[in-house]
N, C-alpha and C positions, 0 to 999 in steps of 0.2 A: 504494500500500500503505501504510497506518496501523499507526501504534504501538499496540500493543493494550494493554501495561504498563505501570503507575508512574506517574509526574508526566506526563508526555508523550504520555499515553494519547489518543489519537485525531487523531494529530496526523500529517501524511501525509510520507513520504519518496518518493525515485525508488527506482524497480527496472529493470534492465535487462532489456530483451525478450525476451535469449536464454535468459535462467533458471528453473531451476524454483525458484519463492519457499518458503520454508517456512511450512506453511499456518498458520491463526490459532490452528485448535485445538492444533496441536504448539506451537505457541510457548507458547500459554498455558498446557498441561501440564508443560514444561520448567519456568516459573515457579512453577508451584502445585506442583510438589516443591521445586525448589532455594530458594523463597521471594521474597517480591516486595520484600525488604526488603535490597538490597546495599551497605548504604551500608558503607563501607572496605574495601568488596573486591576482588579485581584478575578477570576475566573474557577468556578468549582464543575468541576467532571464528576456526577455522579451516576455508580455502575457504569465505572471507567472502560471496561474492555480491554483493549490495548493501549485507550489514550488518546487515541487518534484526536479526541476533542480538545482538550486541553494542549495537546503538543501544535496543532491550530493555534490557540491561545496567543503559546508563548513565540510560534513564529511571527505572528500579527504584533507583538511586542508587549503583550502582557503581564505585570511586574511581577506577579503571582499568580501561580496554578496548583490547584491543590484536586488530586487526584484519589477519588473512592471504591476500592473496589476488594473484595475480598474471595472471588477464585484463584486458588492457590497458582494455575497454569496462565493466567493474565496478569498477576502480580508481577510473574518472571517475565514475563514479555513487555511490562511496563518499565520493569526495571531493567532491561536490555535499552528500551528506545529510549532512557532518561541517559544512557552512557553512550548513546548515539547524541541527542540534543544538544547534552552538556548546559542547561540553563544558568549553572552555576556560573561558569564561566563567563555569560554574558551581563553577570549583576542580577539575572532573575532567579526567584525561587523556586522550586517545583515540589511540592509535600506527597509524599504515596502513602495514603493512611488505607491500613489491611482491616477496616472492620466492616460490621453491619452498616448499612449508609442511613438506617433511621436512629439509631443508636447516635453515631458521630455527628448526623444534623443536631438533637436535639445538644449532645455535648458543646459544638460550636454554637449552638445559641447563648447559653449558659458561660462561655466565655467571653461573649460580645463579640464574637468573630463576625465580618459582612464581606459582602460578594459582589461585585458591581456585575458578574453574570454569572447567573448560575443552569446549567446543562444538566439535564437527567433524561435517561435514555434505558430502562429497565429490561430484563430480560419478557420480551413478548409474551411468552409464554403462560410467566406470572401475572400478566395483567395489574401490574403494581403503580399504574401513572395515576390514578384517583389518588392512591396511597402517599404518593410520593408529595404530588399536590398538598395533599392536607398536609402533611407536614411540614412541609416549608412555608403555609399560609399561618401553621399557628406555631412556629418554631420560627421567629424571624433571623437570619443571616442574610438579608438582600441591605444592599447600600440604597436610601431614600431614592435615588435616581439608578435603576438597574433595569437589568435585565433578565425574564425565565423563560426559559427554550427547555419546551418538552419534546421529546421524538416517542413512540409509542407506538402500537397496533391502531389498526385500523379498523377491528374490531372491540375497541376498547374505546370510552367517551371516560374526559373528564368532565367534573362537575363544571355545569352552565356559570360561566363567569358573565357571559353576556356583553361584550363588549369594556362597560367600567362597572368596577365593582369594591368599596368598599371592605376590604380585607385586609386588616396589616396596610394600609395605604392606597392611593387609587391604581388601580393597574389595567390599563387599555389593548385590548388583544391587537397586534398589528401581524401576526399572520396565523392564518390555520388553510393548513395545501395537505393533501394526501401524495405524498411520492412512492409509490409503486405500493407495498406491503406496510409502508409507515406514514404518519400521520405528524407533520412537525405543528407547532402550536408556538406563538413566540408572543407574551404577554411584556409591556414596559411599565417598569412601577415609578410612578413620577408623586413627587414629595407633597405631599399636602401641606407642608408648611407655609406659611407667609411670607414674603420679600421683604 
């Protein structure tokens, strides 16, 4: 698999044989919406798999990327990819958390960690999209101005947020589109604090 965005565009990374990778078209769509310049921003990649989305974020200049994955084969591949990308040599930080996603999100909320972009792509057969979204909305780890990006199977539905909803701030639906067997939904969180 190749990185398709940013300064590492065209660089090969390893991909575990047993996972469903995020399609190039979908990865491109995500970064076309959230931007290709993530300089100084933080990116959280839940259910990381190979870490491809996190590595795309690093390639686009993200200052901090956190990858959460507990599958041992995927962890091994992410560690190999980190050795290829070497974010520390570029002044970037990449953390790999090898624990359960839901427990990790709750812990990060207690620690007060915040991210500018949160991407989640749980295994489609486990239908964890709704649970993941609910966990993210009840354990606030998003910056006041941020993106929440969900990739999930077309046979699953997320809770209706109907364009604008008041849950942990204001969320605007900016993309909801099907790409093959995947559905991509992107929300933008906008601060409700007065200027």
